[in-house]
N, CA, C and O atoms as CSV, one atom per row, in Angstrom:
chain,resi,resn,atom,element,x,y,z
A,1,UNK,N,N,-19.228,-184.745,-6.659
A,1,UNK,CA,C,-19.261,-183.536,-6.707
A,1,UNK,C,C,-18.086,-183.532,-5.084
A,1,UNK,O,O,-18.772,-183.682,-4.073
A,2,UNK,N,N,-16.464,-183.383,-4.763
A,2,UNK,CA,C,-16.287,-183.678,-3.857
A,2,UNK,C,C,-16.318,-182.559,-2.867
A,2,UNK,O,O,-16.082,-181.363,-3.034
A,3,UNK,N,N,-16.746,-183.381,-1.544
A,3,UNK,CA,C,-17.557,-182.454,-0.269
A,3,UNK,C,C,-16.443,-181.185,0.128
A,3,UNK,O,O,-16.886,-180.233,0.770
A,4,UNK,N,N,-14.668,-181.210,-0.362
A,4,UNK,CA,C,-14.334,-179.551,0.107
A,4,UNK,C,C,-15.038,-179.086,-0.862
A,4,UNK,O,O,-16.129,-178.681,-0.461
A,5,UNK,N,N,-14.817,-178.929,-2.396
A,5,UNK,CA,C,-15.328,-178.161,-3.355
A,5,UNK,C,C,-16.840,-177.892,-2.116
A,5,UNK,O,O,-16.810,-177.113,-1.164
A,6,UNK,N,N,-17.635,-178.486,-2.381
A,6,UNK,CA,C,-18.989,-177.965,-1.904
A,6,UNK,C,C,-18.536,-176.919,-0.693
A,6,UNK,O,O,-18.694,-175.714,-0.889
A,7,UNK,N,N,-17.905,-177.447,0.708
A,7,UNK,CA,C,-17.561,-176.432,1.792
A,7,UNK,C,C,-16.847,-175.843,1.234
A,7,UNK,O,O,-17.668,-174.930,1.147
A,8,UNK,N,N,-15.858,-175.386,0.625
A,8,UNK,CA,C,-15.845,-174.216,0.280
A,8,UNK,C,C,-16.190,-173.023,-0.627
A,8,UNK,O,O,-15.745,-171.876,-0.613
A,9,UNK,N,N,-17.593,-173.916,-1.842
A,9,UNK,CA,C,-18.184,-172.631,-2.143
A,9,UNK,C,C,-18.913,-172.294,-1.376
A,9,UNK,O,O,-19.150,-171.088,-1.315
A,10,UNK,N,N,-19.574,-173.201,-0.473
A,10,UNK,CA,C,-20.864,-172.559,0.540
A,10,UNK,C,C,-20.067,-171.742,1.236
A,10,UNK,O,O,-20.819,-170.812,1.529
A,11,UNK,N,N,-18.661,-171.432,1.831
A,11,UNK,CA,C,-18.474,-170.702,2.438
A,11,UNK,C,C,-17.836,-169.054,1.601
A,11,UNK,O,O,-17.966,-167.937,2.101
A,12,UNK,N,N,-17.239,-169.332,0.402
A,12,UNK,CA,C,-17.198,-167.535,-0.368
A,12,UNK,C,C,-18.482,-167.607,-0.774
A,12,UNK,O,O,-18.520,-166.711,-1.618
A,13,UNK,N,N,-19.792,-168.190,-0.717
A,13,UNK,CA,C,-20.954,-167.474,-0.982
A,13,UNK,C,C,-21.298,-167.231,0.026
A,13,UNK,O,O,-21.909,-166.167,-0.069
A,14,UNK,N,N,-21.296,-167.568,1.031
A,14,UNK,CA,C,-21.886,-167.231,2.600
A,14,UNK,C,C,-21.070,-165.469,2.709
A,14,UNK,O,O,-21.678,-164.405,2.831
A,15,UNK,N,N,-19.747,-165.647,2.626
A,15,UNK,CA,C,-18.714,-164.711,2.640
A,15,UNK,C,C,-18.732,-163.581,2.018
A,15,UNK,O,O,-18.360,-162.529,2.537
A,16,UNK,N,N,-19.359,-163.737,0.327
A,16,UNK,CA,C,-19.791,-162.664,-0.322
A,16,UNK,C,C,-20.964,-161.986,0.087
A,16,UNK,O,O,-21.052,-160.775,0.291
A,17,UNK,N,N,-22.120,-163.078,0.228
A,17,UNK,CA,C,-22.915,-162.793,0.838
A,17,UNK,C,C,-23.286,-161.479,2.053
A,17,UNK,O,O,-23.961,-160.454,2.147
A,18,UNK,N,N,-22.445,-162.225,2.761
A,18,UNK,CA,C,-22.412,-161.463,4.039
A,18,UNK,C,C,-21.983,-160.077,3.957
A,18,UNK,O,O,-22.437,-159.218,4.713
A,19,UNK,N,N,-20.742,-159.737,2.666
A,19,UNK,CA,C,-20.082,-159.010,2.494
A,19,UNK,C,C,-20.956,-157.606,1.913
A,19,UNK,O,O,-21.020,-156.437,2.294
A,20,UNK,N,N,-21.537,-158.334,0.867
A,20,UNK,CA,C,-22.890,-157.687,-0.076
A,20,UNK,C,C,-23.702,-156.678,1.301
A,20,UNK,O,O,-23.754,-155.449,1.257
A,21,UNK,N,N,-24.263,-157.498,2.421
A,21,UNK,CA,C,-25.284,-157.650,3.000
A,21,UNK,C,C,-24.818,-155.905,4.102
A,21,UNK,O,O,-25.512,-154.930,4.388
A,22,UNK,N,N,-23.335,-156.264,4.418
A,22,UNK,CA,C,-22.477,-155.481,5.058
A,22,UNK,C,C,-22.081,-153.742,4.475
A,22,UNK,O,O,-22.193,-152.606,4.937
A,23,UNK,N,N,-21.784,-154.115,3.731
A,23,UNK,CA,C,-20.720,-152.937,3.344
A,23,UNK,C,C,-21.574,-152.427,1.531
A,23,UNK,O,O,-21.018,-151.685,0.721
A,24,UNK,N,N,-22.936,-153.064,1.328
A,24,UNK,CA,C,-23.275,-151.839,-0.059
A,24,UNK,C,C,-24.545,-151.851,0.655
A,24,UNK,O,O,-25.363,-152.717,0.964
A,25,UNK,N,N,-24.400,-150.252,0.852
A,25,UNK,CA,C,-25.913,-149.685,0.690
A,25,UNK,C,C,-27.117,-150.136,-0.094
A,25,UNK,O,O,-26.938,-150.292,-1.302
A,26,UNK,N,N,-28.142,-150.337,0.328
A,26,UNK,CA,C,-29.366,-151.148,-0.090
A,26,UNK,C,C,-30.888,-150.754,0.351
A,26,UNK,O,O,-30.930,-150.788,1.581
A,27,UNK,N,N,-31.772,-150.502,-0.034
A,27,UNK,CA,C,-32.772,-150.871,0.984
A,27,UNK,C,C,-32.780,-152.124,1.024
A,27,UNK,O,O,-32.204,-152.946,0.312
A,28,UNK,N,N,-33.856,-152.314,2.392
A,28,UNK,CA,C,-34.090,-153.590,2.998
A,28,UNK,C,C,-34.502,-154.872,2.078
A,28,UNK,O,O,-34.083,-156.029,2.128
A,29,UNK,N,N,-35.706,-154.118,1.005
A,29,UNK,CA,C,-35.891,-155.129,0.588
A,29,UNK,C,C,-35.496,-155.800,-0.795
A,29,UNK,O,O,-36.104,-156.747,-1.293
A,30,UNK,N,N,-34.492,-155.229,-1.292
A,30,UNK,CA,C,-33.654,-155.613,-2.152
A,30,UNK,C,C,-32.459,-156.160,-2.062
A,30,UNK,O,O,-31.772,-156.554,-3.004
A,31,UNK,N,N,-32.077,-156.202,-0.380
A,31,UNK,CA,C,-31.669,-156.827,0.176
A,31,UNK,C,C,-32.190,-158.369,-0.205
A,31,UNK,O,O,-31.980,-159.284,-1.001
A,32,UNK,N,N,-32.989,-158.008,0.898
A,32,UNK,CA,C,-34.032,-159.406,0.835
A,32,UNK,C,C,-34.027,-160.206,-0.099
A,32,UNK,O,O,-33.699,-161.366,0.152
A,33,UNK,N,N,-34.490,-159.723,-1.838
A,33,UNK,CA,C,-34.642,-160.522,-2.243
A,33,UNK,C,C,-33.096,-160.933,-3.125
A,33,UNK,O,O,-33.053,-161.923,-3.855
A,34,UNK,N,N,-31.880,-160.010,-2.921
A,34,UNK,CA,C,-30.567,-160.939,-3.517
A,34,UNK,C,C,-30.631,-161.870,-2.573
A,34,UNK,O,O,-30.877,-162.889,-3.219
A,35,UNK,N,N,-30.551,-162.237,-1.184
A,35,UNK,CA,C,-30.678,-163.305,-0.290
A,35,UNK,C,C,-31.638,-164.408,-0.633
A,35,UNK,O,O,-31.243,-165.530,-0.948
A,36,UNK,N,N,-32.563,-164.162,-0.584
A,36,UNK,CA,C,-33.581,-165.448,-1.206
A,36,UNK,C,C,-32.895,-166.027,-2.689
A,36,UNK,O,O,-32.578,-167.207,-2.840
A,37,UNK,N,N,-32.722,-164.903,-3.809
A,37,UNK,CA,C,-32.583,-165.463,-5.204
A,37,UNK,C,C,-30.796,-166.477,-5.161
A,37,UNK,O,O,-30.347,-167.314,-5.944
A,38,UNK,N,N,-30.201,-165.861,-3.845
A,38,UNK,CA,C,-28.907,-166.664,-3.772
A,38,UNK,C,C,-29.243,-168.071,-3.077
A,38,UNK,O,O,-28.730,-169.104,-3.507
A,39,UNK,N,N,-29.792,-168.072,-2.398
A,39,UNK,CA,C,-30.296,-169.136,-1.297
A,39,UNK,C,C,-30.861,-170.367,-2.364
A,39,UNK,O,O,-30.551,-171.557,-2.304
A,40,UNK,N,N,-31.977,-169.582,-3.563
A,40,UNK,CA,C,-32.296,-170.502,-4.220
A,40,UNK,C,C,-31.333,-171.027,-5.241
A,40,UNK,O,O,-31.323,-172.217,-5.556
A,41,UNK,N,N,-30.710,-170.341,-5.638
A,41,UNK,CA,C,-29.334,-170.851,-6.679
A,41,UNK,C,C,-28.547,-171.772,-5.814
A,41,UNK,O,O,-28.396,-172.905,-6.270
A,42,UNK,N,N,-27.993,-171.500,-4.609
A,42,UNK,CA,C,-27.077,-172.875,-3.951
A,42,UNK,C,C,-27.748,-174.193,-3.733
A,42,UNK,O,O,-27.374,-175.361,-3.838
A,43,UNK,N,N,-29.166,-173.451,-3.301
A,43,UNK,CA,C,-30.015,-175.178,-3.225
A,43,UNK,C,C,-30.088,-175.728,-4.411
A,43,UNK,O,O,-29.784,-176.901,-4.624
A,44,UNK,N,N,-30.620,-174.687,-5.529
A,44,UNK,CA,C,-30.739,-175.715,-6.826
A,44,UNK,C,C,-28.979,-176.522,-7.301
A,44,UNK,O,O,-28.918,-177.668,-7.746
A,45,UNK,N,N,-27.799,-175.690,-7.094
A,45,UNK,CA,C,-26.676,-176.060,-7.846
A,45,UNK,C,C,-26.418,-177.688,-6.570
A,45,UNK,O,O,-26.179,-178.837,-6.943
A,46,UNK,N,N,-26.526,-177.357,-5.564
A,46,UNK,CA,C,-26.409,-178.461,-4.467
A,46,UNK,C,C,-26.955,-179.735,-5.294
A,46,UNK,O,O,-26.322,-180.656,-5.810
A,47,UNK,N,N,-28.632,-179.428,-5.238
A,47,UNK,CA,C,-29.169,-180.585,-5.845
A,47,UNK,C,C,-29.091,-181.272,-7.546
A,47,UNK,O,O,-29.677,-182.221,-8.066
A,48,UNK,N,N,-28.209,-180.412,-7.999
A,48,UNK,CA,C,-27.818,-180.954,-9.749
A,48,UNK,C,C,-26.383,-181.483,-9.041
A,48,UNK,O,O,-25.920,-182.473,-9.607
A,49,UNK,N,N,-25.604,-180.982,-7.895
A,49,UNK,CA,C,-24.244,-181.469,-7.702
A,49,UNK,C,C,-24.455,-182.691,-7.117
A,49,UNK,O,O,-23.505,-183.447,-7.319
A,50,UNK,N,N,-25.488,-183.248,-6.360
A,50,UNK,CA,C,-25.740,-184.217,-5.707
A,50,UNK,C,C,-26.545,-185.657,-6.433
A,50,UNK,O,O,-26.539,-186.837,-6.082
A,51,UNK,N,N,-27.269,-184.891,-7.684
A,51,UNK,CA,C,-27.707,-185.700,-8.950
A,51,UNK,C,C,-29.669,-186.363,-8.315
A,51,UNK,O,O,-30.499,-187.179,-8.717
A,52,UNK,N,N,-29.561,-185.521,-7.340
A,52,UNK,CA,C,-30.641,-185.413,-7.119
A,52,UNK,C,C,-31.908,-184.339,-8.521
A,52,UNK,O,O,-32.968,-184.671,-9.051
A,53,UNK,N,N,-31.429,-183.616,-8.582
A,53,UNK,CA,C,-32.345,-183.376,-10.135
A,53,UNK,C,C,-30.958,-183.289,-11.653
A,53,UNK,O,O,-29.769,-183.105,-11.915
A,54,UNK,N,N,-32.108,-183.544,-12.130
A,54,UNK,CA,C,-31.231,-183.745,-13.770
A,54,UNK,C,C,-31.109,-182.475,-14.757
A,54,UNK,O,O,-32.050,-181.700,-14.925
A,55,UNK,N,N,-30.342,-182.392,-15.146
A,55,UNK,CA,C,-30.410,-181.386,-16.132
A,55,UNK,C,C,-31.051,-180.834,-16.863
A,55,UNK,O,O,-31.007,-179.623,-17.078
A,56,UNK,N,N,-32.283,-182.210,-17.747
A,56,UNK,CA,C,-33.909,-181.416,-18.520
A,56,UNK,C,C,-34.630,-181.002,-16.853
A,56,UNK,O,O,-35.625,-180.285,-16.963
A,57,UNK,N,N,-34.326,-181.288,-15.686
A,57,UNK,CA,C,-35.559,-180.881,-14.581
A,57,UNK,C,C,-36.054,-182.021,-14.158
A,57,UNK,O,O,-36.569,-182.037,-13.040
A,58,UNK,N,N,-36.012,-183.156,-14.909
A,58,UNK,CA,C,-36.560,-184.321,-13.578
A,58,UNK,C,C,-35.941,-184.516,-12.487
A,58,UNK,O,O,-34.752,-184.331,-12.226
A,59,UNK,N,N,-37.099,-185.044,-11.607
A,59,UNK,CA,C,-36.343,-184.988,-9.803
A,59,UNK,C,C,-36.511,-186.602,-10.114
A,59,UNK,O,O,-37.507,-187.137,-10.601
A,60,UNK,N,N,-35.065,-187.352,-9.636
A,60,UNK,CA,C,-34.340,-188.477,-9.142
A,60,UNK,C,C,-34.285,-188.873,-7.769
A,60,UNK,O,O,-33.523,-188.499,-6.878
A,61,UNK,N,N,-35.102,-189.585,-7.757
A,61,UNK,CA,C,-34.778,-190.002,-5.558
A,61,UNK,C,C,-34.366,-191.242,-5.846
A,61,UNK,O,O,-34.794,-191.755,-6.880
A,62,UNK,N,N,-33.578,-191.878,-5.112
A,62,UNK,CA,C,-33.116,-193.481,-5.116
A,62,UNK,C,C,-34.705,-193.973,-4.751
A,62,UNK,O,O,-35.753,-193.448,-4.375
A,63,UNK,N,N,-34.316,-195.005,-5.022
A,63,UNK,CA,C,-35.737,-196.357,-5.117
A,63,UNK,C,C,-35.570,-197.038,-3.384
A,63,UNK,O,O,-34.378,-197.253,-3.164
A,64,UNK,N,N,-36.441,-197.392,-2.210
A,64,UNK,CA,C,-36.075,-197.399,-1.680
A,64,UNK,C,C,-36.640,-198.993,-1.605
A,64,UNK,O,O,-37.840,-199.176,-1.810
A,65,UNK,N,N,-35.767,-200.134,-1.312
A,65,UNK,CA,C,-36.705,-202.056,-1.296
A,65,UNK,C,C,-36.403,-201.776,0.213
A,65,UNK,O,O,-36.715,-202.605,1.068
Protein backbone atom coordinates (compact mmCIF):
# COMPACT_ATOMS: atom_id res chain seq x y z
CA UNK A 1 0.00 0.00 0.00
CA UNK A 2 1.57 3.29 -1.04
CA UNK A 3 2.33 5.71 1.76
CA UNK A 4 0.68 8.58 -0.10
CA UNK A 5 -2.61 6.63 -0.22
CA UNK A 6 -2.44 5.99 3.52
CA UNK A 7 -1.73 9.63 4.36
CA UNK A 8 -4.43 10.98 2.05
CA UNK A 9 -7.00 8.52 3.37
CA UNK A 10 -6.20 9.40 6.97
CA UNK A 11 -6.51 13.11 6.17
CA UNK A 12 -9.84 12.66 4.38
CA UNK A 13 -11.28 10.48 7.17
CA UNK A 14 -10.08 12.95 9.80
CA UNK A 15 -11.58 15.96 8.03
CA UNK A 16 -14.89 14.15 7.46
CA UNK A 17 -15.06 13.10 11.10
CA UNK A 18 -14.26 16.65 12.20
CA UNK A 19 -16.98 18.04 9.91
CA UNK A 20 -19.54 15.59 11.27
CA UNK A 21 -18.56 16.36 14.86
CA UNK A 22 -18.63 20.11 14.30
CA UNK A 23 -21.60 20.76 12.03
CA UNK A 24 -24.11 17.93 12.57
CA UNK A 25 -26.08 18.31 15.78
CA UNK A 26 -26.12 14.98 17.62
CA UNK A 27 -26.19 13.78 21.18
CA UNK A 28 -22.73 13.46 22.72
CA UNK A 29 -23.08 9.71 23.21
CA UNK A 30 -23.88 9.16 19.54
CA UNK A 31 -20.87 11.25 18.50
CA UNK A 32 -18.64 9.25 20.83
CA UNK A 33 -19.90 5.95 19.41
CA UNK A 34 -19.40 7.24 15.87
CA UNK A 35 -15.85 8.33 16.67
CA UNK A 36 -14.99 4.95 18.21
CA UNK A 37 -16.44 3.05 15.24
CA UNK A 38 -14.51 5.18 12.74
CA UNK A 39 -11.23 4.83 14.66
CA UNK A 40 -11.64 1.04 14.92
CA UNK A 41 -12.46 0.81 11.20
CA UNK A 42 -9.38 2.88 10.26
CA UNK A 43 -7.10 0.81 12.52
CA UNK A 44 -8.42 -2.44 11.01
CA UNK A 45 -7.97 -1.01 7.50
CA UNK A 46 -4.37 -0.10 8.31
CA UNK A 47 -3.68 -3.56 9.78
CA UNK A 48 -5.09 -5.22 6.65
CA UNK A 49 -3.21 -2.81 4.40
CA UNK A 50 0.16 -3.46 6.02
CA UNK A 51 -0.41 -7.21 6.11
CA UNK A 52 -0.61 -7.69 9.87
CA UNK A 53 -4.13 -9.10 9.58
CA UNK A 54 -5.07 -11.56 6.85
CA UNK A 55 -8.46 -11.58 5.18
CA UNK A 56 -9.49 -14.69 7.09
CA UNK A 57 -8.72 -12.99 10.41
CA UNK A 58 -5.40 -14.61 11.27
CA UNK A 59 -2.70 -12.41 12.70
CA UNK A 60 0.65 -12.61 10.91
CA UNK A 61 3.61 -11.10 12.67
CA UNK A 62 7.14 -11.14 11.25
CA UNK A 63 9.51 -13.70 12.71
CA UNK A 64 12.35 -12.33 14.80
CA UNK A 65 15.60 -14.26 14.38
